[in-house]
C-alpha positions as MATLAB code, in Angstrom:
seq = 'MLQRLLSEFLNQAGIEQAMMFDDRGRLLSAVGPKGQLPATDRAVSLTSAALDSSQQLGLGDLHEVWIEGDETVMIDIITPYRILMLNGTNGNIARWRHTTDHLRRQLATTPEI';
ca = [
       0.000    0.000    0.000;
       2.786    2.443    0.869;
       4.467    1.722   -2.437;
       1.219    2.450   -4.273;
       0.924    5.793   -2.472;
       4.515    6.689   -3.356;
       3.770    5.817   -6.990;
       1.283    8.698   -7.028;
       4.239   11.084   -6.859;
       5.652    9.744  -10.116;
       2.631   11.283  -11.865;
       3.960   14.755  -10.978;
       6.190   16.448  -13.540;
       9.858   16.131  -12.661;
       9.639   13.514   -9.898;
      11.827   10.558  -10.761;
      12.014    8.831   -7.382;
       9.992    8.843   -4.166;
      11.090    7.130   -0.978;
      10.082    6.967    2.633;
      12.422    6.152    5.484;
      12.149    6.161    9.253;
      13.938    8.274   11.865;
      16.760    5.717   12.031;
      17.434    5.846    8.296;
      15.762    2.524    7.530;
      14.129    2.464    4.100;
      10.397    1.771    4.384;
       9.518    1.913    0.684;
      10.693    3.451   -2.580;
       9.572    3.805   -6.181;
      11.536    4.995   -9.174;
      13.491    3.842  -12.200;
      14.351    0.148  -12.398;
      17.890   -0.621  -11.378;
      18.346    2.653   -9.478;
      18.853    2.201   -5.755;
      17.215    4.745   -3.434;
      19.697    7.299   -2.107;
      18.891    6.648    1.549;
      22.349    7.707    2.763;
      21.961   11.046    1.028;
      18.436   11.520    2.363;
      19.534   10.766    5.927;
      22.571   13.071    5.728;
      20.536   15.953    4.253;
      17.845   15.544    6.897;
      20.393   15.300    9.717;
      22.252   18.408    8.525;
      19.018   20.398    8.258;
      17.861   19.213   11.686;
      21.222   20.080   13.288;
      21.196   23.546   11.710;
      17.623   24.179   12.787;
      18.369   23.184   16.369;
      21.696   25.055   16.634;
      20.158   28.258   15.320;
      17.054   27.901   17.474;
      14.718   28.006   14.464;
      12.178   25.564   15.868;
      10.979   22.288   14.411;
      12.086   21.093   10.990;
       9.202   20.349    8.624;
      10.696   20.472    5.119;
      13.893   20.767    3.150;
      13.894   22.040   -0.438;
      16.957   21.857   -2.665;
      16.812   23.333   -6.146;
      19.538   23.314   -8.791;
      20.554   20.767  -11.409;
      18.610   18.302   -9.293;
      15.513   19.040   -7.225;
      14.976   17.417   -3.837;
      12.156   17.825   -1.364;
      12.276   16.194    2.048;
       9.147   16.317    4.196;
       8.869   15.167    7.800;
       5.503   13.402    7.525;
       5.697   12.305   11.189;
       8.703   12.179   13.520;
       9.098    8.544   12.421;
       8.322    8.856    8.696;
      10.320   11.001    6.326;
       9.510   11.424    2.646;
      12.103   12.313    0.004;
      11.174   13.259   -3.555;
      13.949   13.511   -6.097;
      13.970   14.651   -9.721;
      14.726   17.403  -12.189;
      12.903   20.427  -13.563;
       9.918   19.956  -11.305;
       7.536   22.423   -9.724;
       8.429   21.920   -6.076;
       5.292   23.744   -4.915;
       3.204   21.195   -6.834;
       5.227   18.402   -5.194;
       4.390   19.879   -1.793;
       0.704   20.176   -2.677;
       0.615   16.479   -3.577;
       2.428   15.645   -0.333;
      -0.147   17.598    1.682;
      -2.940   15.808   -0.184;
      -1.483   12.368    0.714;
      -0.085   13.258    4.163;
      -2.672   11.395    6.272;
      -2.345    8.188    4.247;
       1.471    8.397    4.206;
       1.498    8.800    7.988;
      -0.670    5.781    8.718;
      -0.118    3.207    5.955;
       1.879    0.192    7.119;
       5.088   -0.533    5.239;
       5.716   -3.920    3.664;
];
């Protein structure tokens, strides 16, 4: 079920891979091109760096990370134990976020397999 939800993101322009991992960096589910492994190490390091910066600067809770350039990445803290990473190129990151908000409740509660 979680994989089917993540597949919804592939319908958005620019999204090439969607993955969800837990707060310990364990991959829960991923969808994307065949033969391409999910970049869980990268997702965990980006999330950890953003969380450390947010805490050190006293900015409050971390909810999202957006990275735009040659590659576009959006990381969303769905729950403290479920983190979503969308990865692609030339996408409308605001549209990605809208889709995430639309699926947030299901992403937060669907069991992983």
